[in-house]
FITI-662950 format. One line per 4 residues: number of its first residue (from 1); their letters; for each residue y, z, x of N, C-alpha, C. Coordinates in steps of 0.1 Angstrom, whole numbers. Each point is the difference from the previous one (the first is absolute). Layout:
N
NUM	A	Y Z X Y Z X Y Z X  ... $
***
This chain:
302
1	MVHA	-37 -535 -232 13 7 1 12 -10 0  9 2 -8 12 -9 -2 13 8 3  9 -7 6 12 7 4 12 -8 -5  11 8 -3 13 -6 -3 10 5 11 $
5	HHEH	6 -10 6 9 4 11 14 -4 -3  10 7 7 14 -4 0 5 0 14  10 -8 3 6 0 13 7 13 3  1 4 13 7 12 3 15 -2 -1 $
9	HHPP	7 11 -3 14 0 -1 6 5 13  8 -8 7 5 4 13 15 3 -1  5 9 8 14 3 0 9 -12 2  10 -2 -8 8 -12 2 8 0 13 $
13	KTWD	3 -13 5 8 -1 12 14 4 -2  4 2 -12 14 4 -3 4 13 7  -10 9 2 2 13 6 4 -1 14  -4 -12 7 3 -1 14 15 1 3 $
17	RAFR	8 -6 -9 15 1 1 5 14 -1  -6 8 -10 4 14 -1 -3 8 12  -12 -2 5 -4 7 12 8 -4 12  3 -13 1 8 -4 11 14 6 1 $
21	WGVG	6 0 -12 14 6 -1 -1 15 2  -10 6 -6 -1 15 1 -2 4 14  -9 -6 7 -3 3 14 13 -3 9  6 -11 -3 12 -4 8 11 10 -2 $
25	LNVL	3 4 -12 11 10 -3 -3 13 6  -12 5 -1 -3 13 5 -1 0 15  -4 -10 7 1 -1 14 14 1 5  9 -8 -7 14 1 3 6 14 -1 $
29	FVVV	-5 7 -11 5 14 -2 -5 9 11  -12 -2 4 -5 8 11 8 -2 13  4 -12 3 8 -3 11 14 7 -1  6 -1 -12 13 7 -3 -2 15 2 $
33	EVFA	-10 6 -5 -2 14 2 -2 4 15  -8 -8 7 -1 3 14 13 0 8  8 -11 -3 13 -1 6 9 11 -3  0 4 -13 9 11 -5 -5 13 6 $
37	GLWT	-13 2 1 -5 12 6 3 2 14  -1 -11 8 3 1 14 16 1 2  7 -6 -9 15 1 2 5 14 -4  -6 6 -10 5 14 -4 -9 11 6 $
41	DSLA	-10 -4 8 -9 10 6 -7 8 -11  -4 -7 -11 -6 7 -12 -15 -2 1  -7 11 2 -15 0 0 -5 -3 -14  7 5 -10 -4 -2 -14 0 -15 -4 $
45	LLAD	10 -7 4 0 -15 -2 -11 -7 7  -3 4 12 -10 -7 8 -14 3 -7  -2 13 -4 -12 3 -7 -2 -8 -13  11 -1 -8 0 -8 -12 -3 -15 3 $
49	AGHN	5 -4 11 -3 -14 4 -15 -2 2  -6 10 6 -15 0 2 -7 0 -13  5 8 -9 -6 1 -14 1 -14 -7  11 -6 1 2 -13 -6 -8 -11 6 $
53	LGDV	-2 1 13 -9 -9 7 -14 1 -5  -4 12 -4 -13 2 -6 -1 -7 -14  11 0 -7 0 -7 -13 -1 -15 2  6 -5 11 -1 -14 3 -15 -4 2 $
57	IGLL	-7 9 7 -14 -2 3 -8 0 -14  5 9 -9 -6 1 -13 2 -14 -8  11 -5 1 3 -13 -6 -9 -11 6  -1 0 13 -8 -10 7 -14 1 -4 $
61	LAWG	-5 13 -2 -14 2 -4 -2 -6 -14  9 3 -9 -1 -6 -14 0 -15 0  9 -5 8 2 -15 1 -13 -6 6  -5 6 11 -13 -5 6 -11 0 -10 $
65	ATLL	-1 11 -9 -10 0 -9 1 -11 -11  12 -4 -4 1 -11 -9 -4 -13 6  3 -1 13 -4 -12 7 -15 -1 1  -7 11 4 -14 0 1 -7 -3 -14 $
69	ARKS	6 5 -11 -6 -2 -13 0 -14 -4  8 -9 7 0 -14 -4 -11 -8 8  -6 6 10 -10 -7 7 -12 -3 -9  -6 -11 2 -11 -4 -8 -13 8 4 $
73	PTPR	-9 2 -10 -12 7 3 -9 -8 10  -8 8 7 -10 -6 9 -14 3 -4  -10 -6 6 -14 4 -3 -3 15 2  7 6 10 -2 14 2 9 9 -8 $
77	RTYG	13 -4 -1 10 7 -8 2 -7 -13  -9 2 -9 -1 -8 -12 12 2 -9  7 11 1 12 2 -8 13 -2 9  -2 -5 11 12 -2 9 4 13 6 $
81	YSRA	14 1 1 6 12 6 9 7 -11  -4 -2 -13 9 6 -10 1 15 0  -10 7 5 0 14 0 10 6 10  6 -9 9 10 4 9 12 6 -7 $
85	TILA	3 -5 -12 12 4 -8 -3 15 -5  -12 3 -3 -4 14 -4 2 9 12  -5 -4 11 1 9 12 14 2 4  9 -11 -1 14 1 3 7 10 -10 $
89	SLTS	-3 -1 -13 6 9 -9 -4 14 2  -13 2 4 -5 14 3 7 5 12  2 -8 10 7 4 13 14 3 -3  7 -8 -9 14 3 -4 1 14 -7 $
93	GLLL	-10 3 -8 1 12 -7 -2 12 10  -9 -1 9 -2 10 10 13 2 9  6 -11 4 12 0 8 11 7 -8  2 -3 -13 10 7 -8 -3 14 -1 $
97	LGAV	-13 4 -2 -4 14 -1 4 7 13  -2 -6 12 3 6 12 15 1 2  8 -9 -6 15 0 1 5 12 -9  -7 2 -11 4 12 -9 -2 13 7 $
101	GAIA	-12 1 7 -3 12 8 10 2 11  4 -10 7 10 1 11 13 5 -5  5 -6 -12 13 3 -6 -1 15 -4  -10 4 -7 -1 14 -5 -1 10 12 $
105	WEAI	-7 -4 10 -2 9 12 14 2 7  7 -11 1 14 1 7 9 7 -9  0 -2 -13 9 7 -9 -3 15 0  -12 4 0 -3 15 0 4 6 13 $
109	ARIG	-1 -7 11 4 5 13 15 1 0  8 -9 -6 14 1 0 6 11 -9  -8 5 -10 5 10 -8 4 13 8  -9 3 10 3 11 8 9 -3 12 $
113	APVP	0 -12 4 8 -4 12 7 -13 -3  11 0 -8 8 -13 -3 4 -7 12  -2 -14 -1 4 -9 11 13 -7 -3  10 1 9 13 -7 -2 -2 -15 -3 $
117	LGGT	7 -5 -9 -1 -15 -3 8 -8 10  -3 -13 0 6 -9 10 14 -5 -5  6 7 -9 14 -4 -4 0 -13 -8  12 -6 0 2 -12 -9 -8 -12 5 $
121	TMIV	-3 0 13 -8 -12 5 -14 0 -7  -6 12 -2 -13 0 -6 1 -4 -15  11 4 -6 2 -3 -15 2 -16 -1  7 -6 9 2 -14 -1 -13 -8 3 $
125	VASV	-7 5 10 -13 -7 3 -10 2 -12  0 12 -5 -9 3 -12 4 -9 -12  13 -2 -2 4 -9 -11 -5 -14 2  1 -5 12 -6 -13 3 -15 0 -3 $
129	GVVI	-7 11 3 -14 1 -3 -3 0 -15  9 6 -8 -2 0 -14 0 -14 -5  10 -8 4 2 -14 -4 -12 -8 4  -4 0 13 -11 -8 5 -13 3 -6 $
133	NTVT	-3 13 -1 -13 4 -6 0 -3 -15  11 2 -7 0 -3 -14 -2 -15 -3  7 -8 8 -2 -15 -1 -14 -4 2  -6 6 11 -14 -4 4 -9 5 -11 $
137	AMFF	2 12 -6 -9 5 -10 1 -9 -12  11 -5 -4 2 -9 -11 -8 -13 2  -2 -4 12 -8 -12 3 -14 1 -6  -5 13 0 -14 2 -3 -2 7 -14 $
141	HKGG	12 3 -7 -1 8 -12 -9 -6 -11  3 -13 -2 -7 -7 -11 -15 -1 3  -4 -4 12 -14 -1 4 -7 13 0  7 11 2 -7 13 0 -6 4 -13 $
145	ESDL	4 -7 -11 -5 4 -13 -15 -5 -1  -4 -10 7 -13 -6 -2 -8 -1 13  6 3 12 -7 -1 12 2 13 8  -11 8 2 1 13 7 5 -2 14 $
149	NIRG	-4 -10 7 4 -3 14 16 -1 0  5 -8 -9 14 -2 -1 7 13 -4  -6 7 -9 6 13 -4 1 9 12  -10 0 9 1 8 12 12 -4 9 $
153	AYLH	3 -13 1 12 -4 8 13 5 -8  0 -2 -13 11 5 -8 3 15 2  -11 8 -1 2 14 1 5 4 14  -5 -7 10 5 3 14 15 -1 0 $
157	MAAD	5 -12 -5 14 -2 1 9 9 -9  -6 2 -12 7 9 -10 1 14 6  -11 5 7 1 13 6 10 1 11  1 -11 8 10 0 10 14 0 -5 $
161	AAVS	2 -8 -11 13 0 -7 4 14 -5  -10 7 -5 2 14 -5 4 9 11  -7 -1 11 3 8 12 14 -2 5  3 -13 1 13 -4 5 11 5 -9 $
165	LGVV	-2 -1 -13 10 5 -10 1 15 1  -11 7 3 0 14 2 9 4 11  -1 -8 11 8 3 12 15 -1 -3  3 -11 -8 14 -2 -3 5 12 -9 $
169	LVGV	-8 4 -10 5 11 -9 1 13 8  -10 2 9 1 12 8 12 0 9  3 -11 6 11 -1 10 13 2 -7  2 -7 -12 12 2 -7 2 15 -5 $
173	GVLV	-12 5 -6 1 13 -5 3 11 10  -6 -2 12 3 10 11 14 -1 5  5 -13 1 14 -1 5 10 6 -10  -3 -1 -13 9 5 -10 -1 15 -1 $
177	SGWM	-13 5 -1 -2 14 -3 -4 9 12  -6 -6 10 -5 7 11 -13 7 -3  -7 -3 -11 -13 6 -3 -11 -7 7  -5 6 11 -10 -7 8 -14 0 -7 $
181	WLDP	-2 9 -10 -12 1 -7 -3 -13 -9  11 -8 -2 -2 -12 -7 -10 -10 6  0 0 14 -9 -9 7 -15 3 -3  -5 12 2 -14 2 -3 -3 -1 -15 $
185	AISL	9 5 -9 -2 0 -14 -2 -14 -5  9 -9 3 -1 -14 -5 -12 -7 6  -3 3 13 -12 -6 6 -13 4 -7  -1 12 -5 -11 5 -7 -1 -7 -14 $
189	VIAV	11 -2 -6 1 -8 -13 -5 -14 2  4 -6 11 -4 -14 3 -15 -1 3  -5 10 7 -14 1 3 -9 0 -13  5 8 -10 -7 2 -12 0 -14 -8 $
193	VILS	12 -6 0 1 -13 -7 -9 -11 6  0 0 13 -9 -10 7 -15 3 -3  -3 13 1 -14 4 -3 -5 -4 -14  9 2 -10 -4 -3 -14 -2 -15 -1 $
197	STWG	7 -9 7 -2 -14 -2 -11 -5 9  -3 7 11 -10 -4 10 -14 3 -6  -1 11 -7 -13 5 -4 -8 -10 -8  7 -7 -9 -6 -10 -8 -6 -12 8 $
201	LLRE	9 -4 10 -4 -11 9 -13 4 8  0 13 5 -11 4 8 -13 1 -8  1 5 -13 -11 2 -8 -6 -13 -4  8 -10 -4 -4 -13 -4 -7 -8 12 $
205	SLDL	7 2 11 -6 -7 12 -13 5 4  -2 14 -1 -13 6 4 -10 -4 -10  3 -1 -13 -9 -5 -10 -5 -14 2  9 -9 4 -3 -13 3 -9 -1 12 $
209	AVDA	3 8 10 -8 0 13 -14 4 -3  -3 8 -10 -14 4 -3 -6 -7 -12  6 -12 -3 -5 -9 -11 1 6 -14  10 9 -2 2 5 -14 5 -12 -9 $
213	VPES	-1 2 -13 6 -10 -9 15 2 1  8 -12 2 14 1 1 6 6 -12  11 8 2 7 7 -11 4 -9 -11  3 -13 3 5 -10 -10 -11 -4 -10 $
217	VDPA	-13 4 3 -11 -5 -8 -7 12 -6  -3 -1 -13 -7 11 -8 -15 -5 0  -9 7 7 -14 -5 0 -7 1 -13  4 11 -8 -6 1 -14 4 -12 -9 $
221	EVRE	13 -4 2 5 -11 -8 -7 -13 4  -3 -2 13 -7 -12 5 -14 0 -6  -7 12 1 -14 0 -5 0 -3 -15  9 6 -8 1 -3 -14 2 -15 -3 $
225	FLEA	9 -6 8 3 -14 -1 -13 -8 2  -7 3 11 -12 -8 3 -11 2 -11  -2 12 -4 -10 3 -10 3 -6 -14  13 -3 -2 4 -6 -13 -1 -15 0 $
229	LPGV	-4 -7 11 0 -14 1 -12 -5 -9  1 -12 -6 -10 -6 -8 -13 -2 8  -11 4 -5 -13 -2 6 -4 11 11  9 9 2 -3 10 11 -7 12 -7 $
233	REVH	-11 4 6 -7 11 -5 3 13 7  2 -1 13 3 12 8 6 -4 13  8 9 6 6 -2 13 -4 12 9  -4 -3 12 -4 11 10 4 -5 14 $
237	DLHI	-1 10 9 3 -3 14 14 -6 2  9 6 -8 14 -5 0 8 7 12  6 -8 8 8 5 11 13 -7 1  11 7 2 14 -5 1 6 6 11 $
241	WGIS	6 -8 10 7 6 11 10 -10 5  9 5 9 10 -9 6 -4 -4 14  1 -13 3 -2 -4 14 13 -2 7  11 2 -7 13 0 6 9 8 -9 $
245	TTDT	13 1 3 9 8 -9 4 -9 -12  -4 -12 0 3 -9 -12 -12 -7 -6  -12 1 6 -11 -8 -4 -11 9 -5  -5 -1 -12 -10 8 -6 -13 -8 -2 $
249	VLTA	-11 7 2 -13 -7 -1 -9 7 -10  -8 -7 -7 -9 6 -10 -14 -7 2  -10 9 -1 -14 -5 0 -7 7 -12  -9 -7 -7 -7 7 -11 -12 -8 -3 $
253	HVVM	-10 8 -6 -12 -6 -6 2 0 -15  -1 -12 -6 3 -1 -14 -13 -5 -7  -6 8 -9 -12 -3 -7 3 -8 -12  -5 -12 -2 3 -9 -11 -12 0 -10 $
257	HETP	3 -4 -12 -11 -2 -10 -7 -13 4  8 -10 4 -5 -13 5 8 -5 11  -6 -7 10 8 -5 11 8 -12 -4  13 -1 3 8 -11 -4 -5 -13 6 $
261	DDDT	3 -11 -7 -5 -13 5 8 -6 11  13 5 1 8 -5 11 9 11 5  10 -3 8 9 10 7 12 3 -9  1 -4 -12 12 2 -8 2 15 -2 $
265	FLVD	-10 8 -2 1 14 -2 6 7 12  -5 -4 12 4 6 13 15 -4 3  3 -12 -2 14 -5 3 10 7 -9  -4 1 -13 9 7 -9 1 15 3 $
269	LSQR	-11 6 4 0 14 4 9 3 12  -1 -8 10 8 2 12 15 -2 -3  3 -10 -8 14 -2 -3 6 11 -9  -8 5 -9 5 11 -9 1 13 8 $
273	LKHK	-9 3 10 2 11 8 12 0 9  3 -13 5 12 -1 8 13 2 -8  0 -6 -12 13 1 -8 1 14 -6  -11 6 -4 1 13 -8 1 12 10 $
277	FHIG	-8 -1 11 0 12 9 4 -3 14  4 -13 3 5 -4 13 -11 2 11  -12 -3 -5 -12 0 10 -2 -14 4  3 -3 13 0 -14 5 -13 -5 5 $
281	HTTV	-10 8 3 -13 -5 5 -11 7 -8  -7 -8 -7 -11 6 -9 -13 -6 4  -10 9 1 -14 -4 2 -9 6 -11  -6 -8 -8 -8 5 -11 -14 -5 1 $
285	QLEV	-10 9 -1 -14 -4 -1 -5 1 -14  -4 -11 -5 -5 0 -14 -15 3 -1  -3 8 -9 -14 4 -1 -5 -1 -15  -12 -2 -2 -6 -1 -14 -12 9 0 $
289	GAAG	-1 9 -10 -11 9 -1 4 14 2  -9 9 2 3 14 1 6 3 14  12 5 0 7 2 12 -8 9 10  -8 10 -5 -7 9 8 -11 -8 8 $
293	DLCE	-5 -11 -6 -10 -8 7 6 -10 10  13 -2 0 6 -10 8 8 6 12  6 12 -2 8 5 11 -3 14 3  -6 2 12 -4 14 4 12 8 3 $
297	LQAG	13 -6 1 12 8 3 5 6 -13  -5 -3 -11 6 4 -13 1 15 -1  -10 7 5 0 15 -2 12 6 7  5 -6 10 11 6 8 13 -7 -3 $
301	CG	0 -9 -10 12 -7 -3 10 8 -9  13 -3 2 10 7 -9 3 -9 -12 $
***
């Protein structure tokens, strides 16, 4: 049995600064909301402060996962703690789903029994929330394109910015028109927007949690690539999964016409898989002869 390996890809330390600023700004905003809520005797502001504190916890969860993913493997945890980023992104998706449910529930309740708004103070505080949450979301926007854990942090902040913007729009609209139904109506629109963006995060996180092939990799294309390699007769027992939100693993049994004399084939294979499919850790078992005689797993292989 011969293997080709590649080093694991760990989340860069550059994200530490984004998380540090994001947590700091949002903790400051929570303090402002608590102060404003106590000063104006606004239960709504105090409740929103509690909601934003939950988002701070979500940021800390994502940050902690990136830190754990950098820890070196051990004899017992041979892949290290990389899967923590998958668990964090899945938790973020579930938290966002819960937030959508809470917003929709409150909006529906207010359709029949409108709640008076907190006046200009709430509009001012919500405007501050729009700025802080938007700035924090932008810290994670670029990384969200390639890292599901970072995307979870981004979506949390983007959702909060949308909620705060909704509060501002509702406040201004009600002060101008007196239409109290704007509050639940805009809240339901925001809930739908958050749900549409959260669903993809939740689906991808759940797939990674059960070792599905990452959405960025086409397994049929990988198989076709392997079977087209010079000297390869057949490929079986092919498995592709993510051990983190950024690191993809491949194992396969490759039946050759002849066993290579050195490791050139394996080194070239691992490098091409990394560059072509972004698969960073490859383990290949080379076989010669009838695959049915060599691998009892073949009958159940995809």
